[in-house]
N, C-alpha and C positions, 0 to 999 in steps of 0.2 A: 788184584794180581793178576797181570794178564797171563794167560798160557795160550801156546800157538803150536799145535800139532799138526805137522803136515806127514802124509803117506799116500799110499798108491792106492791100497785097498782099504785096511782098518775096517771099520765095519759098514764099507760100501760092499754093495753086490754089483759086480763087474761082469755083465754079459756082453761078449761080442759074437753074436749070432745074428746074421743079417741084418749086420748094421744096428742092433737094438743095445740100448746101455740103460744099466737100472741101477737106481739110488736109492738107498734108505736114510733113513732120519737116523739120530742118535738113539732116540728111545725105540726105533725100529717099528713103530705104527705108522708111518708114511712109506709109502714106496712111488718113485716117479720114473717111468721108463721112457727113453728118447728111443724114436725109431725114424730111420728114413723109409720113406714109402717107394714104390717100384719106381715111380717117375723121378724118384730124388726130392721129395717134398719133405722137410721136416716137420716131426709128430711128437706130441706127448702125450702121458695120460698118468693118472694118479689116484692112489688107493689109498685108504685109511683103517687100519685093523683089516685087512682082506676085504673093503668095502669099497667099490668103485664109486670116486669123487667125480673124477673128471675122466670122462669116454675119450680116447684117441682125437686128437686135435692138432689141427694144421698150424704149422708157423712160418711166417715170412712177411715181405714188404713187398708191395707194388712201386714201383718207380716211374716219373713221370718223363716225359720226352726219352724212354730207354727204351730199346726194342727188348730187353732182356731184364724182366725183373728179378729180385729176390725171392723168387717162391718156389722155383723147383729145378730138376737139373743138378743136383748136388750131389758129390760123395764126400764120406767121411776119410779126413785124412789124418786126425789126431783127436786123442782123448786125455783129459788129466783130471785125476780125481784128489781129492783134499778134505782135510777136517780141520776146523777153527773154533775155537773155545777160547772166550774170555770173559770178564768181568770189568764194566765199566760204570762210571759215575756221572747220570745228568746231572745237569746245572741246576736244574729243577723237573720236579715230576711227580709222578703217583708213587715213585720207590726211590729208594737212596743208592740202590745199584741195580745194574741190569745184565744178566746173562747173554752173552752171544755166542750160541753154539750152534754150528750147522755141517752137514757134509756137503761138498762141492764138487759137481760135475762139469767140466768145459768142454765143449766140443767143436771142434775148428772142422768148417766145410767151405769145401772149393766146388764153385759152380766151374765145370771142366768147360762150357762153351765161351765164358767171357775171361776164365781165370781169377775171378773174385774169390776173396775170402769173408766169412763172417763166424763169428764165434757165438754160441749161444750158450751162457753162462746159467747153472740151475744150482740154486743154492735150498738145501732141504734142512727145515728146521724143525723141531718138535710139535711145533703149532700151525705149519705151513709151508707153502713153496713160492719162491721169488725166483723170476729169471729174468734174462733181458739180451738184447741183440748186443754186439760189439763190432765194430768196423775198424780193424788194423789199418795202420798205413799202407799202402799198396797203390802200386802204380795204376791199375785199372779200376780205381773207385778212390777218387779224391772228393770233387764236389758232386752232390747229388741231392735229388728232389724228392721227397716222398709223396706219392699220390694218395697212398694210403696204407697202413698198418693191416696185416689179414691175420695177427695173432686171433686163435680162438679158444673158447673155453665151452668144449660140448656137455652139457648138462645130462645125467643119468635117469632123469625123470623129471615130470611136470611139478617142480617144486614150489612152494610156496615163498614169494619175493616179496620184500621191503623195499619199494624204488620210489624212483622221483623222474620225471621225464627226461631225456636227453635234451640240453640246452647249451649253446656257446656263449650264453652270457648271463645265466643267473642259474643259483642253485637253491633258490629261496622258494621251494614248493613243498607243501605237505606231502607226508607220505602216504601211499596205498600199498595196501596190504592183498595179495591175490596171487592166483597162480600165474606160472609163466604164459600157461596159453591162454590167459585173460588179458595179458596186455595190452593186445591191441584193442580190443573193442573197449577198455576201459581209459585209454591214453585222452582222448578228448575231453573228458569228464576231469582230469586231472590239470588242463591247461587253464589259465586265467586271461588268456589275452594277451599275454608279455612275452611269449614265446618267440625265439629271435633268431631261429634258423631257417635261412631262406629256402632249404628243402628241408622240412622235418620229417623225422622217421616214425611212424606209427608204432615202432617196438623199439626205440632209443632209448636207453637209461644212463645215468648217471652212475658212476662209483662214487665212493665205496657202496657195492651191492651188497646186500646181507639177503640170504636164504635159508630155507629149512626144509630137508626131505622130509618125505610121508614116514621114512624109519626113523627119524630125529638126528640126522645128521646138519649140523650148522656151517655153512659154507657164505664166505666173505671174500667178494673180488675187489681188488683195487689196484693202486699203483704206488711205489715208494720212488723217492728221489726224483721228481719233475724237475729235471734241470735241463735246459736248453732244448725243449721238445714240447709239442702240443699237447695238452690233457687229453686222456683218452675218456670217451663213452662207451657205451658198449651197444650194437645191433645185436636184436635177437632174431633168429631164424626160427618162428613159433612153430612151424612146421616139424623141423628136425631138433628143436630144442637146443642150439647151437648159438652162443653168443660170440660176437668178433667184434675186433676194436674199430672205433669210429673215431679219430682224432679231430681234433677242433682245427678248421682251416684258417689260412689269414686271407687279408684283402683279397688276394689273388685266386683263391679256391686251393691254395697249395697245403700241403699238411705238415711242411717242415723242410727245411734247407740245413743240410749237414756237411760237415767237411770231417771227413779220416783223419785221425784217428779218433772217433768217438764212440759214445753207447746211447741207448734208448734208456729210458726209466725201468725200473724191476716193474714185472707184471706180479701181481702178487694174489695168492690162493691160501688165506687161513680156514681151517677147518678141524672140527672136534664133535663130540658126541654130546659135549657140555657147554651151553650156551656161555658159561661164565668164562670158560675158557678163550672165546673170542674176545671179550671185553678186556681180559687179562694180557693178551699177545703185545706183545712188543718188537714184532718181527718189522714192521714198517720201520720203527725207527733204527732197528738193527741193519736194515739194508740201507742205510745214509751212512754218508763218510762222517769220520767222528769230528767233535768241534775244531773249528778252525779258528777260533777266538782263542788267544794265548791269555790273555787275562781276563777271567768273566766275572770278577767281584764287582761290577758296575750292573749286573744284572741281576735284579732282585724282585720275588713276587711282589704283588700288588693287588692291595683292597681298596676299591677308589667309589667314589659317589660322583654325581655329573650333572650340568647344566645339560640335560638332553631328553628324558622323558617328557617333559613339559613343552617341547617344540615337535615330539613326535606325536603326541595324542593331539596337537593342535591348542593347545593353552598357549603358548606363546610362540615366537617366530624366531628363525635363524638372523633374518636380513634386519638391519637396522631403519630402512625406508622402504615405501612402497614404489619409490621414485625408481628409477631406471637409468641411471647414468650409464654412459656407454663408453667401455675403455677404447675399444676402437677408435672414438671420434674425440678420445683425449679430455672428457668432463669426468672428471675423477673427483669435484671436490664435494665430500660427504657432510662437510660442514655448513653447508648451503642447504643440504637436502632436508624434506622434512621428516622427523623421527616418527615412525609408526606407532610407538608407544606400547608395543608388544614383544619389544626386541630382549629375547633374557640372558644374552652375554653383556650386561653392565655392569659397571665397577662395584656399586652397592649390591646388588643383587647375590654376584659370585662370591662376595665378600660373607653373605649368609651361609652360603654352602661351606666355604672354607671352615665358617666357625661350627657349624655342623661335624664336619668332617675331624677337627680338632678334638670337638665333646665327647664323639662317640669313637675314637681310636682307628678313624680309617688312615690310609697313607697319603691320599691323595685326592685332586678334584679334577675332573675333565671338564672343559669348556669348550662348546660347538658354538659356531656362528660370532665368533669374535672378530672374524678378518672382513676386511671389504670385499665385496663381490657376490655375495649371495642373491640379491636382488634380481641378479642378471645372469646367473650361472646356467639356467636352461635356455638363455636366449641367444641372440647370434653371435655374442662376444665370449662364447664358452672357452676357446682355446687362448685367450687372454685375460679371463677374469679373475683369478688368484693369483697373487704374488707372495702370499703366506708369512708376509711379515708386515702388512699394514693393518693395523687395528681401526675399529670402526672409532668414530669420535668419543662414544661412552663406554669404550674399555680401555683403561691405563694400565698398558701392561708391567710399567715401573712400579707403580702403585700397589698391583695384584702382586708381584712377586714378593715385593717387601713384608705384605701384609701375610701371606702364605707362609714365608720363612720364618715371620715371628711368632705364628702358631704350630712350626713344625709340619706343615703341609707342602707336599709336592706338587706342582701342576702339571697337568697333562696337555699337550698339543693336540690341537686336530686340524689335520692338513684335507680336508675335501677336492680333490682333484677334479671331480666332475667329469672324470674319464679323459681329460687331455692331459694325455701322457708326456707330449713333448713340454707342454707347457711346464709341468711339474718338473720334468728333467733339468729344464732352464734353470728353474730358480732352486733346484735341491740343496746345493751347497749354500746358499744364502740364507734359505731355510732351516738347516741344520744348525749353522752357526747362532742365527739368531735365537734358537731354543737354547742352545748352550749357555749363550750371553745371558738368558733369562731365566736359567736355572730348571728348563725342562728337560727331563730325562727320558722320555717315552712321548711316541706320536700314534695317534689313530688315523691312520690313513684311510680314504675312502674313494670310490670308483663309481659311485651314482651315475647313469645314464650310459648312453652310446661313447665307445672309445672314439677318442680323435687320435691319430687319421681316421676319418670316415671308411667305414668297411672292416675294421679290424673288430675282432671280437675280446672278449673278458680271458679267453681262456685257450687262445692261440699261441703258438711258440714265441711270437713277438713281445707279445704282451707278457707272456712268463718271464721272459728274459728281464724286461722292466721290473716287475716284483723283484724280481733277484737282484737288479741292480740296485734299487732302493733300498733293501735289505743288507747288503754288502756296504753302501754308501754309509748307511746308519750305523755300523759296527765300527766304522773308522771314526765317526764321532761320538761313540759310546753311547748312541740311542736306541731304545727298545722299540721294537714295531710292534703295532696291533691292526692287522690289514682287514678292512671291511672291503666286501664285494671283490675282493681278490679270489684267486684260484683256490680251490680246496685243497687244505695241508696234505703233504704226502712225506712226514717225518723230517723234513727239513730243518726243523727245530731242534734237532741234534745235531747238526752241523753249526748252524747260526742258531744258538740259543737266544740270542737277541729278538728272535721272531717269538712274542711270547704269549702271542694272541691272535687270532684270526676269527672273522665272523664267518664267511663262505658256507651258509646254510640259512634257514628260515629261522631266525631269532627271536626274540621276545617282542623285537618293535612291532611283528605281523599281528600280535595279539590287539594292537592301536588300529590295526587297518583291516578289521573283521574278525580276527580271531586265528588260533591254530587249533588241531585237532587234540583234544585232550590226553590222546596217547601219543603224542608226539616225541615227548622226550623221554618217552620209552624207547625209541626207535634211534635217536640222534647217537647215542654212545655205540650204537653197534654201526652204525653207518660213518656220519661225518667226523666223529672223534678218534677212527681209527686211524687218521693220518696227524692228529695232533690236537691241542686244547682248542675249546671253541670260547669265544667272548661271546656267551649266550646274552649277559645281562638281565640276570634271575631279581628277585626280589622283589616284586610287585606284591603290594598288599590292599589296594582299592581296585576290584576288579570291573566295576562299571565305569567307564571311561567318562559318559556324560556328567556324572556328578562333578567332575571339575574342568571338564571341556563339553559344554554343552551342544556343540555341532558334531560331537563324534561319539556314534550310539554303540562302540565296539566293547565288547566284554573278554575279559580275559579268562581264557577258560582252564583255569587252576585255581585250587584252593590255596590258602596260605600256607599251611602244611606242606604242601607240596611244592612253593617256590622255596620255601628254607631247604628241603632235601636238595634241591639244583644244586647248592655250594657244595656238594658232597659228591652227586651223581655225575654231573655236568664238570669232569675234571678241567680245571685252566689255572694257571699261576697267574692270571689276570681276572677279579673278580668284582663286579660291580654291583652296587645296592642301588638299582636302577630308579626305584619309587621317588615320589618327591619326599624331602624331609617332614612335611606336615602330614603325611600318611603315616609314617614311623612312629613318628609322634604320637597318633591315636592307638598304636599297637606295640607299646615299649618292651611288654613282656614277650612277643613274639620277636621281634627285633633284637633281641638280646642274643638270639643265636646266630645272627646276620654278624654281629660284633664279635661273638666268641669265635666262630670257626675258622679254620686256618686256610692258608692257600699253598701251601708248600707241604709235601709228604714223605714220611720215612719207608711205611708200608701202607697197601692197599689191598683189602680181601673182597672179594666178589661174592655175597651170601646168597644172593639170588639172582635168577635173570633169565628173562623170555621176552624176546624181541617183539615189541606191540603191546605187550602185557604188563612187566614190571621189572623192577632193579633196584636191586638192594647192595648198599655198598660201605664197608666200613675201611675207615682212613686214619691212620695214625700220624700225628701231629708231628713236624719237624723238629727234631731234637727235644721232644717232650715223651712223656708216657700217656697223653691226652688222646682219645679217640674221639671218632666223629663217626656216626652211621647217617646215610640218607635212603631213603626209599620212596621212589616215586612209582606211582599206578596208572595204569589206562583206565579203559572205560566201564570196568568191570570192577564194583565192590570185592575187596578178598581180606583176608586176615593173613599178614605175613609171619612167618615162623622160623625166627631165627636164634642163633647160639651166640652167646659170647666168649666162646672157647678163644678167640683171639686174644684176650686179655691176659697179662702175667699170671702165671699160677701164684696162689699164698696171697695176692694183693687185693684191695679193696677199693672200690670207683664209685663214685657217686653219677648216676645216669639221670640226665634232666631229658624228659621226651615229651616233644612238640609233635602234637598228633590232632588228626582229624577228629572233630566231634562226632558222634554218632549219627546226626542229621547232616552233616555236611555233604558238599554237593560242589564239583565245579561250575555248576550253571546257576544253580537255586540257592545254595546258601555257602558260598566260597569263604566267608570268613569265619564259619564255626571252626573252632579250634580249642584244644585243652593241652595243658601244661603240668605235668607232674613229676616228681623225683622220687626216685627208688634208689637204693643200693644193691650195687651187684658185682660178681667175681666171675671168674672164666668158666665156673659151672651154670651160670643164668641162663635160662632159655625166656624168650620173650615170644607171646603172640599179640600181633598187634592190629588193629583195623585200621585200613586205608580206603578211603571213598574215591568213588569215580573221579578220575582227574586228581585226586589226592595223594596221599601219602604220609612220611612222617619223619622228623628228622631228631638225633639224639646226640648231646654232647655228654662225653663219659671222661671224668676228671679223677686221675689218681687221688685217693684219700691219706 
């Protein structure tokens, strides 16, 4: 049931003293103060339970080729305050319903010299603050170009930050934990040579940025509803400890081209004295528009396997041949090309994956490398190489469709664009129709490599508009999107829930490229997942890659119990069992948890949480009374202590605990695990050991 309440005062503190306005959250724990400085510069500050979170911080935008930017010289001409309270039901999610409750203050500013109007809209929730710039229709501001957004976030001290380097083209870094003052000195150590900026900042970091203060406040900075705008990074003035927005430029170096009426994305600050509240926050979703897809019955959570890990590790190849036919020269007869003998996406091999999926109750199979062009996709023909409808000679689309249908398995399409955006848009309608004609309801899109046209970046306004175009076009065809290498999510999946998954961070594939830190998965839920679910591709059981791919000496820095827990701690309605079928056949008792665990939920309870150290989550499977618990641990062994008080009173359950053995260690003994069954009720308490890089997973079934 929706409830909307509008009032001028209600529980808001409204002060009109020297252009200062104060806004209080519904629970009165947060207070935001807006003020115009003596020169007409907008500023704001934020407190939580009377403790400063954001010191006075400036707001505004610097315009290009304009004698007067939108930075200062403003007068306050109008204010409006409202309160809003509704409950809405997501198509899929961590919970079955979400409360959207906030108090709002909008301030209308006039720049006297130019007679331009800007509205700054603040929404204060119990879990944080969102604000954005709005530019109403007006005669003196129609078309304008952003040189830089100047939004500030002034920190109150030298907080501990969990950060990755600012980059216009990749988010696939391991996280560094350090004091803010240490970022400059550590930055070069975190860059692996693929930093893409033409002028890299030594203190630039990416959002979502997680921090912890010395006195125990948890603060998260991000953005919501990134539509028709450049992705925001944060530059740190490390002398004054002030972050300032730093937008991704386009090929010309401009930060955005806007036409009024329009608005910026929301800038978000989530804050609490309990780390679990950060993980539970739905503020990012609430700052997005309601669902725009009228009939969502075709959008369904998916558990899948795929022809993928064997190529990632180097065991197999995406391409059919090692020869290089050139699309530009018109040489595309692959029937005359010599097969390389390692092509994984062949009809018979894919059928073995379909058989495995059907036997073990999976929904779908993803196949990468099925279509012509892989042998030349890094070459000179990049902008022409894929048409997304032409299979290699050894992949029979019709046969695969019929076979999968006979087994009750759906197929997931793969569209690797190689960053050639215009080429993808040229073929998009035909490619989506091809999918529908052959029974594909979901597609994994990819943007590996530099963006074409040359000079564009992955997170510029222009490229972000492409991602949005693909998402909306897919909705027209009733197709779900799993976007890889796209911009980091900002809650748009509320508006377009066919965005069922994203990568947009350092996923499991990097475990085959040298590894990720053992505590990586204890940070991602505090950072990347703030904006939406991640297709992390968990479920790796064989940690020594060289045992099946001799030329790859990588090691997966995780225990098997940790890999099982990821299906609960790394929320996604799209979950992959990423390892090879033969590895699951070696550990059928552990594999049982992956088969059993749900992908859609009615309730989620965060039981323990500390960024970089540990996370424990309990989730209730959609439409059942069964629960699943996951715990992931960082590099220090610990004993997790949890209560089962989330279970129904008076009911009995059987809990199957998949845990690290005492001698388990992510590096030296990752496959050491134990499985035990116990009876539990809502009065039960569990103490459970978690190894370095380990954890545990529990299925709890009502008896």
